TORNU-95033 format. One record per residue: residue in three letters; x, y, z of N, C-alpha, C in turn. Coordinates in steps of 0.05 Angstrom, whole numbers, padded with zeros to 5 digits, always signed. Layout:
AlaXYZXYZXYZ...
//
This chain:
Unk+00742+01413+00638+00746+01436+00615+00724+01445+00604Unk+00724+01474+00600+00701+01486+00588+00708+01487+00560Unk+00686+01482+00544+00690+01484+00516+00666+01496+00499Unk+00669+01512+00481+00646+01519+00463+00642+01498+00442Unk+00619+01487+00445+00614+01462+00425+00601+01474+00398Unk+00588+01495+00397+00573+01505+00374+00567+01532+00373Unk+00568+01544+00350+00561+01573+00347+00538+01571+00325Unk+00517+01586+00331+00495+01590+00311+00491+01616+00305Unk+00483+01624+00281+00477+01649+00268+00448+01646+00261Unk+00429+01661+00271+00399+01658+00262+00390+01627+00268Unk+00399+01615+00285+00392+01587+00295+00402+01568+00274Unk+00421+01572+00257+00430+01558+00235+00459+01550+00240Unk+00466+01526+00235+00493+01517+00239+00510+01524+00211Unk+00497+01527+00190+00515+01532+00165+00523+01563+00163Unk+00512+01578+00181+00521+01607+00182+00519+01623+00159Unk+00497+01616+00143+00488+01634+00120+00462+01648+00130Unk+00461+01674+00128+00438+01688+00137+00434+01714+00120Unk+00409+01725+00115+00403+01746+00101+00400+01772+00119Unk+00403+01768+00145+00401+01790+00161+00426+01806+00166Unk+00421+01835+00167+00443+01850+00172+00452+01853+00199Unk+00434+01846+00218+00438+01848+00246+00429+01820+00257Unk+00444+01798+00252+00437+01772+00260+00437+01767+00289Unk+00425+01746+00299+00425+01736+00326+00446+01715+00329Unk+00460+01715+00349+00483+01695+00353+00475+01679+00376Unk+00482+01652+00374+00478+01633+00397+00498+01617+00397Unk+00505+01603+00423+00528+01583+00427+00520+01565+00447Unk+00532+01544+00449+00527+01521+00470+00556+01516+00480Unk+00555+01508+00506+00580+01502+00523+00577+01477+00533Unk+00599+01463+00540+00599+01439+00556+00622+01441+00575Unk+00622+01425+00597+00643+01424+00613+00647+01398+00628Unk+00668+01388+00637+00669+01364+00650+00668+01369+00680Unk+00664+01391+00690+00658+01398+00716+00628+01399+00721Unk+00622+01391+00745+00593+01390+00753+00584+01420+00758Unk+00557+01426+00751+00545+01450+00755+00558+01474+00745Unk+00574+01471+00722+00587+01491+00711+00564+01510+00695Unk+00569+01535+00696+00547+01553+00681+00562+01576+00672Unk+00551+01587+00652+00564+01612+00640+00564+01637+00660Unk+00586+01647+00664+00590+01670+00680+00588+01696+00662Unk+00604+01695+00639+00606+01719+00623+00616+01708+00595Unk+00607+01721+00575+00620+01713+00546+00622+01740+00533Unk+00645+01744+00516+00649+01765+00499+00646+01759+00469Unk+00630+01771+00456+00624+01764+00429+00636+01785+00413Unk+00653+01778+00390+00664+01799+00372+00655+01792+00343Unk+00645+01814+00330+00641+01810+00300+00645+01838+00287Unk+00665+01839+00268+00667+01863+00250+00674+01889+00266Unk+00690+01887+00288+00695+01907+00305+00676+01913+00327Unk+00654+01903+00327+00635+01903+00348+00641+01882+00368Unk+00636+01888+00394+00635+01871+00413+00615+01872+00437Unk+00608+01853+00449+00588+01855+00476+00596+01836+00491Unk+00592+01840+00518+00592+01823+00538+00565+01818+00547Unk+00560+01788+00555+00533+01779+00562+00537+01756+00579Unk+00516+01750+00594+00514+01724+00606+00493+01706+00594Unk+00487+01713+00572+00466+01697+00556+00481+01680+00535Unk+00467+01658+00525+00478+01640+00505+00462+01640+00482Unk+00437+01649+00481+00417+01645+00457+00405+01673+00448Unk+00407+01679+00425+00395+01701+00412+00407+01728+00419Unk+00435+01732+00421+00443+01755+00425+00447+01768+00399Unk+00435+01795+00398+00431+01807+00374+00457+01823+00365Unk+00468+01820+00344+00493+01834+00336+00481+01864+00331Unk+00495+01884+00347+00484+01910+00344+00505+01930+00333Unk+00525+01919+00319+00542+01935+00306+00535+01947+00279Unk+00553+01956+00265+00545+01966+00239+00534+01946+00220Unk+00511+01951+00206+00499+01930+00191+00520+01917+00174Unk+00517+01889+00173+00536+01874+00155+00528+01875+00128Unk+00550+01876+00112+00546+01878+00082+00538+01855+00069Unk+00519+01855+00050+00510+01829+00034+00534+01815+00022Unk+00531+01789+00017+00552+01777+00001+00580+01779+00013Unk+00580+01778+00041+00605+01782+00054+00610+01759+00075Unk+00633+01753+00084+00641+01735+00106+00653+01751+00129Unk+00642+01741+00155+00654+01756+00176+00660+01733+00196Unk+00681+01740+00212+00689+01722+00231+00674+01727+00260Unk+00664+01708+00271+00651+01710+00297+00664+01697+00317Unk+00675+01712+00336+00691+01702+00359+00677+01702+00386Unk+00680+01683+00400+00668+01680+00426+00688+01671+00445Unk+00691+01687+00468+00702+01681+00493+00686+01676+00516Unk+00687+01654+00528+00667+01647+00548+00683+01641+00577Unk+00670+01647+00599+00682+01639+00624+00661+01630+00639Unk+00667+01609+00655+00645+01594+00674+00649+01601+00702Unk+00630+01587+00716+00624+01595+00745+00650+01581+00761Unk+00668+01565+00746+00691+01554+00761+00717+01567+00752Unk+00712+01593+00736+00736+01606+00730+00752+01597+00705Unk+00739+01574+00693+00752+01565+00667+00741+01578+00644Unk+00757+01580+00624+00749+01599+00599+00754+01580+00573Unk+00741+01588+00551+00742+01579+00526+00738+01596+00505Unk+00750+01593+00483+00748+01612+00459+00741+01593+00433Unk+00724+01604+00418+00721+01593+00389+00713+01614+00368Unk+00715+01606+00344+00707+01626+00323+00698+01613+00299Unk+00683+01626+00284+00670+01614+00259+00666+01637+00239Unk+00666+01627+00213+00658+01648+00192+00631+01647+00187Unk+00619+01671+00185+00588+01670+00178+00589+01687+00151Unk+00570+01676+00132+00567+01687+00107+00540+01701+00110Unk+00542+01727+00099+00518+01743+00097+00509+01747+00071Unk+00485+01737+00065+00472+01742+00038+00450+01762+00041Unk+00441+01772+00017+00418+01789+00020+00400+01785-00005Unk+00378+01779-00001+00361+01774-00026+00345+01800-00027Unk+00346+01814-00049+00334+01837-00057+00311+01832-00076Unk+00286+01833-00067+00264+01828-00084+00256+01854-00098Unk+00251+01852-00126+00238+01874-00141+00210+01875-00135Unk+00200+01897-00124+00172+01903-00116+00153+01901-00140Unk+00164+01907-00163+00147+01909-00189+00145+01887-00202
//
């Protein structure tokens, strides 16, 4: 059985970032030998993309608002035709520094 073990935002598990266009990564596991990712769909805030990558997929939708939470959904399919879905809440913070 294919499963999504972990979703990371900007390489962090706690899913707090100050990036308006964060990078998304995820890990998979399967009980089948030689299973590999065939395709994944990532959805955040109305934006979606299809990819065959698991690390550092850049969110390219509308810039995420500071001090907001967004649901990150991932649907993955492996080389054996099995699929898995997972989601998590990501909290976006923005630190504004006064240059003066």
